[in-house]
N, C-alpha and C positions, 0 to 999 in steps of 0.2 A: 729409510728415516725411523726410524727408536720409537716401539710405543711407549706410553706411563707405563713404568710403575701403579701395584695398584695400593699404592701405597703412593707414589700422588695423585691416582684420581678422590682417595678416601678423602688426603687435602686441600684437594679442591673444593671440592662437597660441600667441607666444613668448610668454608671462605665461602664461599653458595650460599647456605645456607644461613649461616650469620650475616653478610651481608644483604638475602630477600626474606626473611622469615621475622619477625620481630622474637622469634627462640637465639642465644649465644649458645654457636659452638662450638666446641676448642677439645682442639688436644692440647696435650700434656707431657712433654719428656718428666719419666720419673727414671736420670742417671746410674742413681741404687742400686735398685730394683729392674735395672732393663724397662724395658714398658714405657710403653706411654697410654694414657688414662686419653677416651674418647665421651667427650662430653658435649652433650643439647638439655639448654635450662628457659626456659620460663619464667622468670617472677620468680623467680627464689626453685620453684621445684622440680627440683633434672625427668627430663621428659625418657629419658636415654646414655647411656650409664657403657663401657668395654673398654676392654682391656689389647692391645695388642702387644706382642714380646717381643724384642726387639732381635734375638738370636734366636729365637725360632727354626726351622728349619716350614712352616706353615707359615708367615708370614705372610705372606700372599694368598691364601688362602683366608687366610683371617682381615683382609683387609678388604678384601673381596667380599666377605662371608656382612661386612660393616655393614659399608659403601653399599650391600643391596637394598638390608637394612634400614639405613636411617635413607635409600631414595621411596624404598614404601611409606615410608611417614613423609613423602616430600607426596610422591602420589597419591595418597588416600586421607590430602589435608591434614594432618592432623598434627604439625607445626600451620600455627598463625599469622600470616601472613604478614610482609611487615607495615603498612598501612592501621592494619589495628590500632601498635602500639600508639604512632599518633594517634586515632584517632583519640 
């Protein structure tokens, strides 16, 4: 059975944040510069930003680091939960 790659785990977390929190997480591919720009914004304010280089040998490690940082933000309640946006 195949385990998901670190970038797949990261993209799943980005989707979870956008679906469950008042913040909007996004991953935008910049093909010209061969990178993925990951951001988490809330009410026009950037809470987190990182860049993942597509051709890097360390893409798995960098994706793991970014995922860990986002998971910490969630665990430490640094992201406003979704119902706060509607309240």
